[in-house]
C-alpha positions in Angstrom: 53.4 -96.2 -1.2 56.1 -94.2 -2.9 58.6 -95.5 -0.5 57.7 -99.1 -1.2 58.1 -98.6 -4.9 61.3 -96.6 -4.6 62.7 -99.0 -2.1 61.3 -102.4 -2.9 64.9 -103.9 -3.4 65.8 -103.0 0.2 62.4 -104.4 1.5 62.7 -107.5 -0.5 66.3 -108.0 0.7 65.2 -107.5 4.2 62.3 -110.0 4.0 64.7 -112.6 2.4 67.1 -112.1 5.2 64.6 -112.9 7.7 62.9 -115.8 6.1 66.2 -117.6 5.4 67.5 -116.9 8.9 64.4 -118.3 10.4 64.8 -121.4 8.0 68.4 -121.8 9.2 67.5 -121.3 12.8 70.0 -118.3 13.3 71.0 -115.0 11.8 74.1 -114.4 10.1 77.0 -113.1 11.8 78.8 -110.3 10.5 82.6 -110.0 10.7 84.5 -106.8 10.6 85.9 -107.7 7.1 82.3 -107.7 5.7 81.7 -104.1 6.9 84.9 -102.5 5.6 83.9 -102.5 1.7 80.6 -101.0 2.6 82.1 -98.2 4.6 84.5 -97.6 1.8 81.6 -97.5 -0.7 79.8 -95.1 1.6 82.8 -92.8 1.6 83.2 -93.0 -2.2 79.5 -91.9 -2.4 80.2 -89.0 -0.3 83.1 -88.0 -2.3 81.2 -88.3 -5.7 78.4 -86.5 -4.0 81.0 -83.5 -3.1 82.1 -83.6 -6.6 78.6 -83.4 -8.0 77.8 -80.3 -5.7 80.8 -78.5 -7.1 79.2 -78.8 -10.7 82.3 -80.6 -11.8 80.2 -83.4 -13.4 78.1 -81.0 -15.3 81.0 -79.5 -16.8 82.4 -83.0 -17.8 79.2 -83.7 -19.2 79.1 -80.4 -21.3 82.6 -81.0 -22.5 81.9 -84.6 -23.6 78.6 -83.3 -25.5 80.7 -81.0 -27.4 82.5 -83.5 -29.6 81.4 -86.4 -31.7 81.2 -90.2 -30.9 79.8 -89.5 -27.4 78.7 -93.1 -26.8 81.9 -94.5 -28.1 84.1 -92.3 -25.9 82.0 -93.3 -22.9 82.4 -97.1 -23.6 86.3 -96.8 -24.0 86.6 -94.5 -20.9 84.5 -96.9 -18.7 86.2 -99.9 -20.0 89.8 -98.6 -19.4 88.8 -96.9 -15.9 87.2 -100.0 -14.7 90.3 -102.1 -15.4 92.2 -99.9 -13.0 90.0 -98.5 -10.4 87.6 -101.3 -10.0 84.1 -101.8 -11.3 82.2 -100.2 -8.3 84.6 -97.1 -8.5 84.1 -96.7 -12.2 80.3 -96.9 -12.0 80.1 -94.5 -9.1 82.2 -92.2 -11.4 80.8 -92.5 -14.7 77.1 -93.1 -14.2 76.4 -89.6 -12.5 78.4 -88.1 -15.5 76.1 -90.1 -17.9 72.9 -89.2 -16.3 73.9 -85.6 -16.3 74.0 -85.5 -20.0 71.2 -84.1 -22.2 70.7 -86.7 -24.7 67.7 -88.6 -26.0 68.9 -91.9 -25.3 70.6 -91.5 -21.7 68.9 -94.5 -20.2 70.3 -96.8 -22.9 73.7 -95.2 -22.6 73.6 -95.6 -19.0 72.9 -99.4 -19.3 75.6 -99.7 -21.8 78.2 -98.0 -19.7 77.1 -100.2 -16.8 77.7 -103.3 -18.9 80.9 -102.1 -20.3 82.4 -101.7 -16.6 81.8 -105.5 -16.1 83.8 -106.4 -19.0 86.6 -104.0 -18.3 87.0 -104.9 -14.8 86.9 -108.6 -15.6 90.3 -108.2 -17.4 92.4 -107.5 -14.2 93.0 -109.4 -11.0 91.8 -106.4 -9.0 89.0 -105.2 -11.1 86.3 -107.3 -9.1 86.4 -108.8 -5.6 85.7 -112.3 -7.1 88.7 -111.8 -9.6 90.9 -110.8 -6.7 89.9 -113.7 -4.5 90.4 -116.5 -7.5 93.8 -114.8 -8.3 95.1 -115.0 -4.8 93.3 -118.2 -3.7 94.5 -120.2 -6.7 97.8 -118.3 -7.0 97.3 -117.7 -10.6 100.1 -116.4 -12.8 99.0 -112.7 -13.9 99.6 -113.5 -17.6 97.5 -116.8 -17.6 94.9 -114.8 -15.7 94.8 -112.1 -18.2 95.1 -114.0 -21.3 92.3 -116.7 -20.1 89.7 -113.7 -19.6 90.5 -111.4 -22.4 88.4 -113.1 -25.1 85.5 -112.1 -22.7 86.4 -108.7 -22.1 87.6 -107.9 -25.5 84.8 -109.7 -27.3 82.1 -108.0 -25.3 84.1 -104.6 -25.8 83.8 -105.1 -29.4 80.0 -105.6 -29.2 79.4 -102.7 -26.9 81.5 -100.5 -29.3 79.7 -101.4 -32.3 76.4 -100.8 -30.5 77.7 -97.4 -29.2 78.6 -96.3 -32.8 74.9 -97.1 -33.8 73.8 -95.2 -30.8 75.8 -92.2 -32.0 74.3 -92.2 -35.4 70.9 -91.9 -33.7 71.7 -89.6 -30.9 70.4 -86.2 -30.8 71.6 -84.1 -27.8 70.5 -80.9 -26.1 73.6 -79.3 -24.8 73.7 -79.0 -20.9 74.1 -75.4 -19.8 77.6 -74.3 -18.9 77.7 -74.2 -15.1 80.1 -72.2 -13.0 82.3 -74.8 -11.2 83.2 -74.1 -7.5 86.9 -74.7 -8.2 88.1 -75.1 -4.7 85.4 -77.7 -3.7 86.1 -79.5 -7.1 89.8 -79.8 -6.5 89.5 -80.9 -2.9 87.1 -83.8 -3.7 89.0 -84.8 -6.7 91.9 -85.2 -4.7 89.9 -86.9 -2.1 88.6 -89.3 -4.7 92.2 -90.1 -5.7 93.1 -90.9 -2.1 90.0 -93.2 -1.9 91.1 -95.1 -5.3 94.6 -95.6 -3.8 93.2 -96.8 -0.8 91.0 -99.4 -2.5 94.1 -100.4 -4.5 96.1 -100.7 -1.2 98.7 -98.2 -2.2 97.5 -96.4 0.8 96.0 -97.9 3.9 92.2 -98.3 3.8 92.2 -96.4 7.3 92.5 -93.2 5.2 88.8 -93.4 4.4 88.2 -92.5 8.0 90.1 -89.2 7.6 88.2 -88.5 4.4 84.9 -89.2 6.3 85.9 -86.9 9.1 87.0 -84.2 6.7 83.5 -84.2 5.1 81.8 -84.4 8.5 83.4 -81.5 9.9 83.5 -79.2 6.7 80.8 -80.0 4.2 77.8 -81.9 5.7 75.8 -81.3 2.7 77.8 -84.0 1.0 76.6 -86.6 3.6 73.3 -86.7 1.8 73.7 -89.8 -0.1 71.6 -93.0 -0.7 71.5 -94.6 2.8 68.9 -97.2 1.9 71.3 -98.4 -0.8 74.1 -98.8 1.9 71.4 -100.6 4.1 70.7 -103.0 1.2 74.3 -103.9 1.1 74.6 -104.7 4.7 71.4 -106.9 4.3 72.5 -108.5 1.1 75.7 -109.7 2.8 73.8 -111.4 5.3 71.2 -112.6 2.9 74.1 -114.3 0.6 75.5 -116.0 3.5 72.5 -117.5 4.3 71.6 -118.8 0.9 75.2 -120.1 0.5 74.6 -121.9 3.8 71.4 -123.6 2.2 72.7 -124.6 -1.0 76.5 -125.6 -0.2 75.7 -129.3 0.6 73.9 -129.8 -2.7 76.8 -128.9 -5.0 79.3 -131.4 -6.1 82.5 -131.5 -8.1 80.6 -133.2 -11.2 78.5 -130.2 -12.0 80.0 -128.0 -14.9 81.7 -125.1 -13.0 81.2 -122.5 -15.8 77.4 -123.1 -16.1 76.8 -123.7 -12.5 78.5 -120.6 -11.1 77.3 -118.3 -13.7 73.7 -119.4 -13.0 74.1 -119.5 -9.1 75.4 -115.9 -9.3 72.1 -114.7 -10.5 70.6 -115.6 -7.0 73.5 -115.0 -4.4 75.9 -112.7 -6.5 79.1 -113.5 -8.1 81.4 -112.7 -5.0 79.8 -115.3 -2.8 79.6 -117.8 -5.7 83.4 -117.5 -6.0 83.9 -118.2 -2.3 81.3 -121.1 -2.5 82.9 -122.9 -5.4 86.5 -122.8 -4.0 85.6 -125.8 -1.9 84.7 -127.9 -5.0 86.8 -127.0 -8.0 90.4 -126.5 -9.0 89.3 -125.3 -12.3 89.9 -121.6 -11.8 89.4 -120.6 -15.4 85.7 -122.0 -15.5 85.1 -120.3 -12.3 86.6 -116.9 -13.2 84.6 -116.9 -16.4 81.4 -118.1 -14.6 81.4 -115.6 -11.9 82.3 -112.7 -14.4 79.7 -113.7 -17.0 77.2 -114.3 -14.0 77.7 -110.6 -13.3 75.3 -110.1 -16.0 71.7 -110.6 -15.4 69.6 -110.3 -12.3 69.8 -107.1 -10.0 71.4 -109.1 -7.3 74.0 -111.0 -9.7 76.5 -108.4 -8.8 76.8 -105.6 -6.5 77.6 -103.4 -9.3 74.3 -104.1 -10.6 72.6 -102.9 -7.4 74.9 -99.7 -7.7 73.5 -99.1 -11.2 70.0 -99.4 -10.2 70.3 -97.2 -7.3 72.3 -94.4 -8.9 69.7 -94.2 -11.6 67.1 -93.8 -9.0 69.2 -91.0 -7.5 70.2 -89.3 -10.6 67.7 -90.4 -13.3 64.1 -90.1 -13.9 62.4 -91.9 -10.9 59.3 -92.1 -13.0 60.9 -94.2 -15.5 62.5 -96.6 -13.0 60.4 -99.6 -14.0 61.2 -99.1 -17.7 64.9 -98.8 -16.7 64.9 -101.9 -14.8 63.3 -104.0 -17.5 65.8 -102.7 -20.0 68.6 -103.4 -17.8 67.7 -106.7 -16.9 66.8 -107.5 -20.7 70.3 -106.1 -21.9 72.2 -107.9 -19.2 70.7 -111.4 -19.8 71.3 -110.8 -23.8 75.0 -110.1 -22.7 74.8 -113.1 -20.5 73.7 -115.4 -23.3 76.4 -113.9 -25.8 79.2 -114.1 -23.3 78.2 -117.9 -22.6 78.5 -118.7 -26.5 82.0 -116.9 -26.4 83.0 -119.2 -23.6 82.2 -122.3 -25.4 83.8 -121.0 -28.7 86.9 -120.5 -26.7 87.1 -123.5 -24.6 85.3 -126.2 -26.8 86.7 -125.5 -30.2 
C-alpha cells in the first residue's frame, strides 16, 4: 500500500499508456532521440546526489539562512539560473537546497521556487524544450522572441517577488547545523555538474554524459541511489503523450484560439508535445509560445518540470505531507495559470 501511495503517478501513467495503446491498436515506438533527454536527466540526478552526499547542499542552506530575505533571494537565484541552465537543471539544483532548509514555510517556498523556474526559463530560447522547438521551427529572431514573452516572465517574477517578501516577514527559521563538507567530493561533483550543464547547452557534446556516468559507476556507486521510478515515469510519459497526441490531432483545426487551446491541452499531454502538435496547425508562434509556457502551470503532467518538482519533494521532503504538498502545488499552479492568462489578454488585446 505504501508503494501505491508513493508511486501513484508512475502507476497511473503506466495504466494510461496501456489503455491508450489498446485504443490505438499499437504501442508507441520510442526513438533514440526520445531516450537521450531522460538519460541526461538521470545523470543530472546522479551528480546532484553526489553533491548532496558531500553535504555541500546543507552548507549552502546554512549560508542562505544566515542572511535576511531568504525567500526573495531564492526567487531571484532560481529565476536567473533557469534562464541560463534550463528549467529542469535549475529545479534539480535548487529544490534540494530549499528542502534542506530549516524553515517553517518550506513547502510553500519549494512551490514558489518551482513556479519561478517556469517563468525564468520561459524568457530564453533554450530555457525549455518547447521554447527551443518554437525558436528553431519558426526561425524566430532572438530579440522578437525575448520581447514577446518578457511580459509573462517579468510580470510573474514581480508577483512571485512580492509574495516572497511577505513570506520573509512571516518566516521563522531554525538554523541548520553546520556540517563538515567532504571538499574533494564536492569539488568533483560541482565540476561534473558544470560539465553536464555545458553538454545540455551543447557547448560540449552530450556524449560526455556517458563519461560522467562511467566515473560515478566506478568510483562512487552510492550516488547511483536516485529515484528510478521517476525515470521510468518519464519513459512511460513520453509514450503516453505520443498516444494522446495521436488521438486528438485529427480534431484540432486552425480556427481554434491557439493560446487558449495550447495552454489547456498542455494540462493533459504536457507543453512540449503540445508545441510539436500545434506546429501543424498554426503560424502564430507568439500565441503558441505563450500557450505552452502558461500551460506549464497547473497539472502535474502539464510539464515534466512539475513531475520533477513532485518527485523531488517525495525524495527530500516529508513524505507524510505529500498529499498536502500536491494540493498546494496544484492550487498555486492554477492560480498562476489564471493570472498569466490575464496578462496575455492585457498584452495582446489592449
